[in-house]
Every structure is written in structure tokens, then in C-alpha cells.
C-alpha positions, -999 to 999 in steps of 0.1 A, spaced: 539 844 163 550 843 128 585 832 111 591 847 72 613 826 55 624 813 18 609 779 3 647 773 -5 654 777 33 627 767 47 635 735 24 670 733 42 660 731 79 622 715 73 636 697 103 637 724 126 611 739 114 579 717 115 596 708 152 589 750 156 559 750 149 548 721 169 565 725 197 562 765 195 528 769 185 548 795 164 537 794 120 569 799 93 554 821 66 570 809 33 585 832 5 592 834 -33 613 863 -39 602 882 -11 560 874 -16 541 848 4 531 814 -10 522 797 23 525 786 63 533 761 77 517 759 110 511 726 136 493 701 129 462 719 162 465 745 145 445 734 110 422 710 124 415 739 147 407 757 116 396 731 96 362 726 118 357 766 124 352 757 88 335 732 89 315 751 113 314 784 90 297 761 64 268 750 87 257 789 96 256 798 63 233 762 57 208 770 82 208 799 76 197 798 39 174 774 55 162 806 81 161 825 43 145 801 30 113 792 55 112 829 57 103 830 20 82 805 19 61 813 53 56 854 40 45 843 2 16 821 27 13 847 46 10 884 50 41 902 70 18 923 90 1 890 100 37 870 111 39 872 157 82 858 166 61 831 189 38 816 164 72 820 137 92 806 159 60 780 164 55 777 133 97 767 125 93 744 156 64 718 143 86 723 110 113 706 123 94 679 140 78 668 107 107 665 93 126 644 120 102 624 121 95 616 78 68 628 78 80 658 49 
């Protein structure tokens, strides 16, 4: 559940809002002049968001690597000559070589 309060209200009752986000799992939407400006959430929820951002960054990096590899592979072989098994085998060999420090 999300509660909306002004920054002034939150300032005067900060301990109460911190208690509610940590014990009841609520989020407090902080507003200035009726406009949302920030959100007060518990540490556990923030850690979940941080992990999600890190996982997203790792997935994007892996996707960029796959796209770069795909472009490199297409540059060396006509696309019609590549089947999924060959592509996966080639990718595994490249990864293994990289892990062994041969790259």
C-alpha cells in the first residue's frame, strides 16, 4: 500500500513513516504541492530494487555481447550456412577460450 504525504508532514512525523515502511511494508509517496517528488521505502524493498537493476544491467551486457558476436559471425559466414547447433557450438568454444585466457 502506498500512502501520500507532503514533505512537511513527513518531516514532522518522520519516525512514524520510517516505522510504517519498515514494519508494515508500506511505501510513502512524498509530495510537494500535490506533486509526487520521492518515495520512502524500506531497506529490504530498496535492496530488491538494487538487485533488479544489477540483474537488468547484466542481462543487457550479455545481450550486447551476443549481438556483437552475431555480427562478427555474420561477417565471417553467410547467414544461410549457420544453423543453431553450429552457432551454439561456436559460442561455447569462444566462451571456453575466453575463460582459459586464450582470447
